[in-house]
C-alpha positions in Angstrom: 102.1 78.7 110.4 99.3 76.5 109.0 97.1 76.9 112.1 97.6 80.6 112.1 96.6 80.9 108.4 93.5 78.8 109.2 92.7 81.0 112.2 93.2 84.2 110.1 91.0 82.9 107.3 88.1 82.4 109.7 87.8 86.2 109.8 87.9 86.9 106.1 84.2 86.2 105.3 84.6 86.7 101.5 82.2 83.9 100.5 82.8 80.4 101.7 85.2 79.0 104.3 87.1 77.1 101.6 87.4 80.3 99.5 88.7 82.1 102.6 91.3 79.4 103.1 92.4 79.7 99.5 92.8 83.4 99.9 95.0 82.8 103.0 97.1 80.2 101.1 97.6 82.5 98.1 98.6 85.3 100.3 101.1 83.0 102.1 102.4 81.8 98.7 103.0 85.4 97.6 104.7 86.2 100.8 107.0 83.1 100.5 108.0 84.1 97.0 108.7 87.7 98.2 110.8 86.4 101.1 112.8 84.1 98.9 113.6 86.9 96.4 114.6 89.2 99.2 116.8 86.6 100.8 118.4 85.8 97.5 119.2 89.5 97.0 120.4 89.9 100.6 122.6 86.9 100.7 124.1 87.5 97.2 127.9 87.7 97.7 128.0 90.6 95.2 125.7 92.7 97.3 128.3 95.1 98.7 125.7 97.1 100.7 125.3 94.3 103.2 127.8 94.8 106.0 127.0 91.5 107.7 126.5 88.3 105.9 124.1 85.7 106.9 122.8 82.4 105.4 119.8 82.0 103.2 118.2 79.8 105.9 118.7 82.5 108.5 117.1 85.0 106.2 114.1 82.9 105.4 113.5 82.1 109.1 113.6 85.8 109.9 110.9 86.5 107.3 108.9 83.6 108.5 109.0 84.8 112.1 108.0 88.3 111.0 105.0 86.8 109.1 104.0 84.6 112.0 104.1 87.6 114.3 102.0 89.6 111.9 99.4 86.8 111.7 99.2 86.5 115.5 98.7 90.2 115.8 96.0 90.3 113.1 94.2 87.4 114.7 94.3 89.1 118.1 92.9 92.2 116.5 90.1 90.3 114.7 89.2 88.6 118.0 88.9 92.1 119.7 86.5 93.3 116.9 89.2 94.7 114.7 88.8 95.1 110.9 87.8 92.0 109.0 85.5 91.3 106.1 82.5 90.6 108.2 79.8 93.2 107.8 78.9 95.1 110.9 
């Protein structure tokens, strides 16, 4: 995850490389908080809407895999000239 975050931040071009890395870390921190809250809600035993139960660890891993897939897709897009902060 860390190497993907580093790779993604290389395409931000907000100001400095260290600021770009901080943006990536803050984004990841926000995502981690979101995933934790979602997993707490989904694994809550009083949540009757869930037909299948799974563990908190399984839930968090699922969100992490989704996030990593997103990062890889974004990096591939950036490499092909996709949208980034770099002025054209």
